[in-house]
C-alpha positions in Angstrom: 1.7 -14.3 -23.5 4.1 -17.1 -22.4 4.4 -18.4 -25.8 5.8 -15.5 -27.1 8.5 -14.9 -24.3 11.9 -16.4 -26.5 10.6 -14.1 -29.4 10.5 -11.1 -26.6 14.3 -11.7 -25.5 15.6 -11.7 -29.3 17.6 -8.8 -29.8 18.2 -8.6 -33.9 15.9 -10.0 -35.4 13.6 -6.9 -35.1 11.5 -6.2 -38.1 11.3 -2.7 -40.1 10.2 0.7 -38.7 6.7 0.1 -38.7 4.7 3.5 -40.0 2.4 4.7 -42.1 4.4 5.5 -45.2 4.0 9.2 -45.7 6.0 9.4 -42.2 10.0 10.3 -42.2 11.7 8.1 -40.8 15.1 9.5 -38.7 18.3 7.7 -39.3 18.1 4.3 -37.2 14.4 5.2 -36.5 15.3 7.1 -33.0 12.7 10.0 -32.4 15.1 12.7 -33.4 17.3 13.4 -36.3 20.7 15.7 -36.5 18.6 18.6 -37.6 15.7 18.1 -35.2 17.4 16.9 -31.9 15.9 15.8 -28.9 15.0 18.7 -26.1 16.2 17.6 -23.1 16.1 19.6 -19.5 18.5 22.4 -18.8 18.3 21.1 -15.0 17.4 17.4 -13.9 15.1 20.0 -10.8 13.2 21.1 -13.7 12.0 17.8 -14.1 11.2 17.1 -10.8 9.1 20.1 -10.8 7.4 20.0 -14.0 6.3 16.4 -13.6 5.4 17.5 -9.6 3.0 20.4 -11.8 2.1 17.9 -14.0 0.8 15.4 -11.2 -0.5 18.1 -8.6 -3.5 19.9 -10.3 -6.7 20.2 -10.6 -7.0 16.4 -10.5 -5.9 16.8 -6.6 -7.9 20.2 -5.5 -11.1 19.3 -7.4 -11.3 16.0 -9.0 -9.8 14.1 -5.7 -12.8 16.1 -3.6 -15.2 15.0 -5.5 -14.9 11.5 -6.6 -14.0 11.1 -2.5 -17.8 13.3 -2.1 -19.2 11.2 -4.2 -17.7 7.6 -2.4 -18.4 7.9 0.9 -15.6 10.4 1.9 -13.0 8.2 4.6 -14.2 4.9 2.7 -12.7 6.0 -0.4 -9.9 7.3 1.1 -8.5 3.6 1.9 -8.7 2.2 -1.7 -7.7 5.0 -2.7 -3.9 4.4 -0.8 -3.8 0.7 -1.4 -4.8 1.4 -5.0 -1.9 4.1 -5.1 0.4 1.3 -3.6 0.1 -1.6 -5.8 -1.0 0.2 -9.3 -0.1 4.2 -9.1 3.5 3.7 -7.8 4.6 1.1 -10.0 3.0 1.8 -12.7 4.6 5.4 -12.7 8.1 4.3 -12.4 7.3 1.6 -15.4 6.3 4.8 -17.1 9.1 7.0 -16.3 11.9 4.6 -16.6 10.8 3.1 -20.4 11.0 6.8 -21.2 14.2 7.9 -20.1 15.7 4.4 -21.2 14.6 4.7 -25.0 14.1 8.6 -25.2 11.4 8.0 -27.3 7.2 9.7 -26.4 4.0 8.1 -25.7 3.6 5.7 -29.4 7.2 5.4 -30.3 8.1 3.7 -26.9 6.2 0.8 -28.0 9.5 0.0 -30.5 9.8 -2.7 -27.7 6.9 -4.4 -28.9 4.9 -3.1 -32.5 2.0 -4.6 -31.7 0.6 -2.9 -29.0 1.7 0.6 -30.6 -2.2 1.3 -30.8 -1.9 1.7 -27.4 0.3 4.8 -27.4 -1.8 6.0 -29.9 -5.4 5.3 -27.7 -3.6 6.7 -24.8 -2.8 10.2 -26.4 -6.0 10.5 -28.0 -7.7 10.1 -24.4 -5.0 12.6 -23.4 -6.4 14.9 -26.2 -10.1 14.5 -24.3 -8.9 15.4 -21.5 -7.0 18.4 -22.6 -9.6 20.3 -24.2 -12.2 19.8 -21.6 -9.2 20.3 -18.5 -8.8 23.6 -20.4 -12.5 24.7 -20.1 -12.1 24.3 -16.4 -9.3 26.3 -16.0 -11.4 29.4 -18.5 -14.1 29.1 -15.4 -11.0 29.8 -13.1 -10.1 32.7 -15.1 -13.9 33.7 -14.9 -14.0 33.9 -11.1 -10.2 35.3 -10.9 -11.6 38.3 -12.9 -14.5 38.4 -11.1 -13.2 38.7 -7.9 -10.9 41.9 -8.8 -13.0 44.3 -10.8 -16.1 44.3 -8.1 -16.4 46.1 -4.7 -18.1 42.8 -3.7 -17.9 39.2 -4.2 -20.6 38.6 -6.7 -21.5 35.3 -5.2 -21.6 37.1 -1.6 -25.4 37.8 -1.6 -28.5 36.2 -2.7 -30.4 38.0 -5.7 -34.4 37.7 -5.7 -34.6 36.1 -9.3 -32.6 33.3 -7.7 -35.8 32.2 -6.0 -38.3 29.8 -7.0 -40.9 27.0 -5.5 -38.7 24.6 -5.1 -35.4 26.7 -3.9 -34.3 29.5 -1.1 -31.2 31.1 -2.0 -29.1 31.6 2.0 -26.7 34.1 1.9 -22.7 32.8 1.5 -21.6 35.4 3.8 -23.5 35.3 6.8 -21.5 34.6 9.7 -22.1 31.8 11.7 -23.1 33.4 14.9 -26.5 32.2 16.4 -28.4 35.1 15.7 -27.1 34.7 12.1 -28.1 31.5 11.2 -31.1 31.6 8.5 -34.0 29.9 9.7 -36.1 28.5 6.9 -39.2 27.6 7.9 -41.2 26.6 4.5 -40.3 23.9 2.9 -38.4 25.0 -0.1 -34.4 24.0 -0.6 -32.1 26.2 0.8 -28.7 26.7 -1.8 -25.8 29.0 -1.0 -25.6 32.2 -3.2 -22.8 30.7 -4.3 -23.9 27.5 -5.7 -27.2 29.6 -7.3 -24.2 32.3 -8.7 -21.6 29.0 -10.6 -25.0 27.8 -11.9 -27.2 30.9 -12.8 -24.6 33.4 -13.8 -21.5 31.8 -14.5 -22.8 28.5 -16.6 -26.4 29.7 -17.3 -27.1 25.8 -16.9 -30.6 24.7 -18.1 -32.7 22.3 -16.1 -32.9 19.7 -17.7 -30.1 18.2 -20.6 -33.9 18.0 -22.9 -33.4 21.2 -23.5 -30.4 21.0 -25.5 -26.9 22.4 -24.8 -27.1 26.0 -25.9 -24.9 28.3 -27.2 -21.2 29.0 -25.7 -21.2 32.3 -23.6 -19.3 35.3 -24.9 -17.0 35.4 -21.6 -16.5 32.4 -20.8 -15.4 31.7 -24.6 -13.2 34.5 -24.4 -11.5 33.1 -20.7 -10.7 29.9 -22.3 -9.0 31.6 -25.2 -7.0 33.1 -22.4 -6.6 29.6 -21.0 -5.3 27.9 -24.4 -3.2 31.2 -24.9 -1.0 31.0 -21.4 -0.3 27.6 -22.7 0.7 27.7 -25.9 3.1 30.7 -24.7 4.5 28.2 -21.4 5.2 25.5 -24.1 6.4 27.7 -27.0 10.4 26.7 -26.8 9.3 23.2 -25.4 11.2 22.5 -22.3 13.2 25.0 -21.8 10.3 27.2 -21.6 8.3 24.7 -19.4 10.8 23.9 -17.5 11.6 27.4 -16.1 7.6 27.9 -15.6 7.4 25.0 -13.6 9.5 26.7 -10.7 6.5 28.8 -9.9 3.4 26.5 -10.9 4.7 23.4 -8.4 5.2 25.7 -5.4 2.8 28.8 -5.4 -0.3 26.4 -4.8 1.2 25.2 -1.3 1.1 28.6 0.1 -2.7 29.2 -0.7 -4.5 25.6 0.4 -2.4 26.3 3.1 -3.6 29.3 4.0 -7.2 27.4 3.3 -7.0 25.1 5.2 -6.2 27.0 8.6 -9.4 29.2 7.8 -10.9 26.0 7.0 -10.1 24.4 10.6 -11.5 27.7 12.1 -15.2 27.8 10.9 -17.8 26.3 12.7 -19.2 22.3 11.8 -15.7 21.7 9.8 -14.9 19.2 12.1 -17.5 16.8 11.1 -16.4 17.5 7.4 -12.9 16.6 8.6 -14.2 13.2 10.5 -16.3 12.3 7.5 -12.9 12.8 4.8 -10.9 10.3 7.3 -13.6 8.0 8.9 -13.8 4.8 6.9 -16.7 3.1 6.2 -16.0 -0.3 6.2 -18.8 -1.8 4.6 -17.8 0.3 1.1 -14.8 -1.5 1.0 -16.9 -4.3 -1.4 -18.7 -1.8 -3.7 -16.3 -2.2 -7.0 -17.1 1.6 -7.8 -15.3 2.6 -5.3 -12.1 0.8 -6.2 -13.1 1.6 -9.9 -13.2 5.5 -8.9 -9.7 4.7 -6.9 -7.8 3.3 -10.0 -9.2 6.4 -12.3 -8.5 8.8 -9.3 -4.6 7.4 -9.6 -4.5 7.7 -12.7 -5.8 11.4 -13.3 -4.2 12.6 -10.2 -0.1 10.8 -11.1 -1.7 11.6 -14.9 0.1 7.6 -15.4 -1.3 5.7 -19.1 -1.6 8.5 -20.4 1.5 8.8 -21.7 2.5 12.7 -20.3 5.1 10.7 -17.6 6.9 8.8 -20.9 7.1 12.0 -22.6 8.5 13.9 -19.7 11.1 11.3 -18.3 12.2 10.9 -22.5 14.3 14.3 -22.1 16.3 13.1 -18.9 20.0 12.3 -19.4 20.3 8.8 -19.3 21.5 8.0 -16.0 19.2 10.5 -14.3 18.5 9.1 -10.8 14.2 8.5 -11.1 13.9 6.1 -9.0 14.4 9.0 -5.8 11.9 11.0 -8.2 9.3 9.1 -8.2 9.3 8.5 -4.1 9.3 12.7 -3.8 6.3 13.2 -6.7 4.3 10.3 -5.4 4.4 11.4 -2.0 3.8 15.0 -3.1 1.2 13.9 -4.5 -0.9 11.9 -1.9 -0.4 14.5 0.4 -1.3 17.2 -1.7 -4.8 15.4 -2.0 -5.5 14.7 1.0 -4.8 18.7 2.3 -6.9 19.5 0.2 -9.5 17.2 0.7 -9.2 18.6 4.3 -9.9 22.0 3.7 -12.8 21.0 1.4 -14.6 18.6 4.0 -13.7 21.1 6.5 -15.4 23.9 4.4 -18.2 21.4 3.5 -18.7 20.5 7.1 -19.4 24.2 7.5 -21.7 24.4 4.8 -23.9 21.6 6.4 -24.0 23.8 10.2 -25.3 26.5 8.0 -27.8 24.7 6.4 -28.7 23.2 9.7 -27.7 19.5 8.4 -25.5 16.2 9.5 -25.9 15.1 6.0 -22.2 16.5 4.8 -22.8 15.0 1.1 -26.2 16.6 0.4 -24.8 20.2 0.7 -23.9 20.3 -2.6 -23.2 18.6 -5.7 -20.4 17.3 -7.3 -19.1 18.3 -10.4 -16.8 21.3 -11.0 -19.0 22.8 -9.8 -17.2 21.8 -6.2 -14.2 24.2 -6.0 -16.7 26.6 -8.1 -19.1 26.3 -5.1 -17.8 25.3 -1.6 -14.4 27.1 -1.6 -16.3 31.0 -2.9 -18.2 30.5 -0.2 -15.3 29.4 2.0 -14.1 33.1 0.8 -17.3 34.8 1.6 -16.5 34.5 5.5 -12.8 36.0 5.1 -13.3 38.9 7.6 -10.4 40.4 6.0 -9.2 41.3 2.3 -11.6 38.6 0.8 -11.2 39.9 -3.0 -7.5 39.5 -2.6 -8.0 35.8 -1.1 -10.4 35.2 -3.6 -8.2 36.5 -6.4 -5.0 34.7 -5.4 -6.8 31.4 -4.6 -8.1 31.6 -8.4 -4.7 32.2 -9.9 -3.5 29.3 -7.6 -6.2 27.0 -9.6 -5.3 28.4 -12.8 -1.7 27.8 -12.2 -2.8 23.9 -11.6 -4.3 23.9 -14.8 -1.1 25.4 -16.5 1.2 22.6 -15.0 -1.4 19.9 -15.7 -1.9 21.1 -19.6 1.3 21.9 -20.6 2.3 18.3 -19.8 -1.0 16.9 -21.4 -0.4 19.5 -24.6 3.3 18.6 -24.6 2.3 14.7 -24.9 0.2 15.6 -28.0 2.2 17.6 -29.7 5.4 15.3 -29.2 3.4 12.7 -30.9 2.5 15.1 -33.5 6.6 16.0 -34.1 7.3 12.5 -34.1 4.4 11.8 -37.1 5.7 14.8 -38.8 9.1 15.6 -38.0 10.1 18.8 -40.3 6.9 20.6 -38.6 8.2 23.6 -36.6 7.7 23.5 -33.1 5.9 26.8 -33.0 2.9 25.8 -35.6 2.6 22.7 -33.3 2.1 24.0 -30.5 -0.4 27.1 -31.8 -2.1 24.4 -34.4 -2.9 22.0 -31.1 -4.5 25.3 -29.4 -6.6 26.4 -31.8 -7.9 22.7 -32.1 -8.4 23.0 -28.4 -10.1 26.5 -28.2 -12.2 25.7 -31.2 -13.2 21.8 -29.4 -13.7 23.1 -26.5 -16.5 25.7 -27.2 -18.4 22.7 -26.1 -17.8 22.6 -23.0 -18.7 26.7 -22.5 -22.5 26.3 -23.6 -25.4 26.1 -20.9 -24.8 22.4 -21.2 -21.0 22.2 -21.2 -20.8 20.2 -17.7 -23.1 17.3 -18.7 -21.1 17.0 -21.9 -18.0 17.4 -19.5 -19.2 15.1 -17.5 -19.9 12.3 -20.6 -16.4 12.7 -21.8 -15.0 12.6 -18.7 -16.0 9.2 -17.9 -16.3 7.5 -21.9 -13.7 9.2 -23.6 -11.0 9.4 -20.6 -11.3 6.7 -17.4 -12.7 4.2 -19.3 -10.1 4.4 -22.3 -8.0 4.7 -20.0 -8.5 2.3 -17.1 -8.5 -0.5 -20.8 -5.3 0.6 -22.2 -3.5 0.2 -19.3 -4.0 -3.3 -18.9 -3.3 -3.7 -22.2 0.2 -1.8 -21.8 1.0 -3.6 -18.5 0.3 -6.8 -20.4 2.7 -5.8 -23.0 5.9 -4.5 -20.8 5.5 -7.4 -17.9 4.8 -10.2 -19.9 5.4 -9.9 -23.9 8.7 -7.9 -23.3 9.4 -8.7 -19.9 9.8 -7.6 -15.8 13.2 -9.4 -16.5 14.2 -8.1 -19.3 13.1 -4.5 -18.2 15.4 -5.0 -14.7 17.9 -5.7 -17.1 17.5 -2.5 -18.9 16.8 -0.8 -15.9 20.8 -2.2 -14.6 22.4 -1.0 -17.5 21.1 2.1 -17.3 21.1 3.2 -13.8 23.8 0.0 -12.3 20.7 -0.4 -9.7 18.8 -4.2 -9.4 15.3 -3.5 -9.2 13.6 -4.6 -5.5 10.8 -7.4 -5.2 8.1 -5.2 -4.7 8.2 -3.4 -8.3 8.8 -6.8 -9.7 5.9 -8.9 -8.3 3.7 -5.4 -9.0 4.5 -5.2 -12.4 4.1 -8.9 -13.1 1.3 -9.5 -10.9 -0.6 -8.1 -8.3 -1.1 -4.7 -10.6 -2.4 -6.1 -13.7 -4.7 -8.5 -12.3 -6.0 -6.0 -9.3 -6.9 -3.7 -12.2 -8.5 -6.7 -14.5 -10.2 -7.5 -10.9 -11.5 -4.3 -10.7 -12.7 -3.8 -14.2 -15.2 -6.8 -14.6 -16.2 -6.2 -11.0 -17.1 -2.3 -13.0 -18.5 -3.7 -15.7 -20.8 -6.6 -14.3 -22.1 -3.6 -12.0 -22.5 -1.0 -14.5 -24.7 1.6 -14.0 -26.5 3.9 -16.1 -24.0 7.9 -16.4 -25.6 10.7 -14.0 -25.3 14.7 -14.1 -27.2 16.6 -10.9 -28.9 13.1 -10.5 -30.3 12.8 -13.7 -29.9 10.1 -16.1 -28.4 10.7 -19.8 -30.5 10.1 -22.7 -29.5 7.2 -25.3 -28.3 9.3 -28.1 -25.7 11.1 -25.4 -25.0 7.1 -24.3 -24.3 6.0 -28.2 -22.0 9.1 -28.6 -20.1 8.4 -25.7 -19.6 5.1 -26.5 -18.4 6.2 -29.9 -16.3 8.3 -28.1 -14.9 4.8 -26.4 -14.4 3.3 -29.4 -12.2 5.7 -31.1 -10.1 5.5 -28.4 -9.8 1.8 -27.9 -9.4 0.9 -31.4 -6.9 2.1 -32.1 -5.2 -0.6 -30.1 -6.1 -3.7 -32.8 -6.5 -1.2 -35.6 -2.6 -0.4 -35.2 -1.7 -4.4 -33.9 -3.0 -5.1 -37.6 -1.2 -3.0 -39.1 2.1 -4.2 -37.9 1.0 -7.6 -38.8 0.8 -6.5 -42.1 4.2 -5.3 -41.7 6.0 -8.3 -41.1 8.3 -9.3 -43.9 8.3 -13.3 -42.7 4.4 -12.4 -42.1 4.2 -13.8 -38.8 1.8 -12.6 -35.8 5.0 -13.1 -33.4 7.6 -10.8 -35.4 5.3 -7.8 -34.0 6.1 -8.6 -30.9 9.8 -8.4 -31.2 11.4 -5.4 -30.5 12.8 -3.4 -33.5 16.3 -3.6 -34.4 16.9 -0.2 -33.2 15.6 -0.6 -29.9 17.2 1.2 -26.7 19.2 4.1 -25.7 19.1 7.1 -28.6 22.9 8.2 -28.6 24.2 5.5 -30.8 26.9 4.5 -28.4 25.3 3.6 -25.7 22.5 1.4 -28.2 25.6 -0.8 -28.8 27.0 -1.4 -25.8 23.5 -2.4 -24.8 23.1 -4.4 -27.9 26.6 -6.3 -26.5 24.8 -6.0 -23.0 21.8 -7.9 -24.2 23.5 -10.4 -26.2 25.7 -11.4 -23.3 22.4 -12.1 -21.2 20.1 -13.6 -23.5 23.1 -16.0 -24.7 23.3 -17.6 -20.7 19.7 -17.4 -20.0 18.5 -19.3 -23.5 19.7 -22.5 -22.9 17.7 -22.4 -19.6 14.4 -21.3 -20.4 14.0 -24.3 -22.9 14.7 -26.8 -20.5 12.1 -25.1 -18.1 8.7 -26.0 -16.9 5.7 -23.7 -16.8 5.7 -22.6 -12.9 9.8 -22.3 -13.8 9.4 -19.7 -16.6 7.0 -17.8 -14.9 9.5 -17.3 -11.9 12.1 -16.7 -14.5 10.3 -13.6 -16.1 9.7 -12.1 -12.9 12.1 -13.0 -10.3 15.4 -13.6 -12.2 
């Protein structure tokens, strides 16, 4: 990419706007027109709370404990924190800077190098996949919420006789922890709590094998899914003006409930064993590439980086907002929330192991979405005071977490859609996405829905995000250049970017991700769900899903090249003529500012050797 560095520094030799012919191009190539002005946050704190609600979601309370459980507990925490420091925070800050500087969405932000615009399309497509299955998990939380408030006793407290078979014996989740109440099992059948059997047999109606087919959508879960999309659409009906107001509740309420659960978990026998399993590192696991891959994907999902959401939210900021402060606040809160949720869930798992009489924390419950819908309900069953109230409160919290994240992801898709069709009424875009999401999401509320969710999560979300994230970093750090990015930040915020950020953007983050990806591909193992491998047809479907997302990059790259008037590939690496702040007055000032430092640096660049150019590219 170093051969294109001079091209990347040229501002006024940009190519014409590169969009399909049917797109209406706003004057100056901006994301808005005089008739359709770009939304702005009413207050700065609404942006902060919206980002917290976006990042602090089910990815912290559901996905983080699941990923930690599947990767050795404490063995996962160390790679997670390392990846957070050298991948998560730098990329979060990077995307926030680009969004605020350009006031462009996840696709149009690549106006700085149109060759890479397909990266934005692929990321938004991946976001769409996540949005659809995320809503189905929100539907499950509503199903449990209504079950909590409509029954005299929590329905998963006690076993049903039909849940026992020749392989499984049910254990009441409501059993207390005194020695007189401990269930002693003398036969060879596997003991499973009633909370787990309620989830698999009553809620999901899950089949024994995926070979039995996925079945038809469950009517009750379909209704909960429809209600989830209705709430998301109503939250977005007035854009950031309405979603910003809702973010106050979405960002604060979950911590109240998590605090109650942590206190309760700490009082359960065996909880200490679970805490120790979570925080004790298993150093030999640090050599396993799968653990590092899991850490990267968890950071992506937890912070929602490389999906286009952060760029989109930051694009609604005022131009000179102090986002460095916001980045530190959001990433710190997100990490603390993940650790808090991890302590809660592993305290409960330690208690479950104590209940069943095993020392293997990992074996007491299945992974997947079931962790949040098995372990938490099991703990709620042991509440001696108002268990229905606390159960309803907990699942309302999960639903609130889901809204915060899904609103951000849906907004990202909607922003790209409205940039593509700027005359489309806002409400039509909102409800159009909701209806499509409901129809496509119906597959996840079938008896085989969790099999499909696991497949889509791996191929349609994690894998796509990983590949395109590397392309995004190359585009920003080496094609556009860390040096120019830092100059843009200097113009926008009048601050100098520190050495830590420069080194991470230029070297550590892309190299670290590339190494982890290579090792992961070499060590790639068959995808499983409930220890069952997927059939060949499922793998074919998964790779097709992956290809649809990743192929956006080369296809749009070819389109960008074909639109160059001079026919040169290098021209598609140059910023477009209108690249810069959306405000026309600021854009003129930016051009003058940029031309000045380009004129000063270009003669020296020609005389530099390879290593001097790298140093200048990153550290100047």
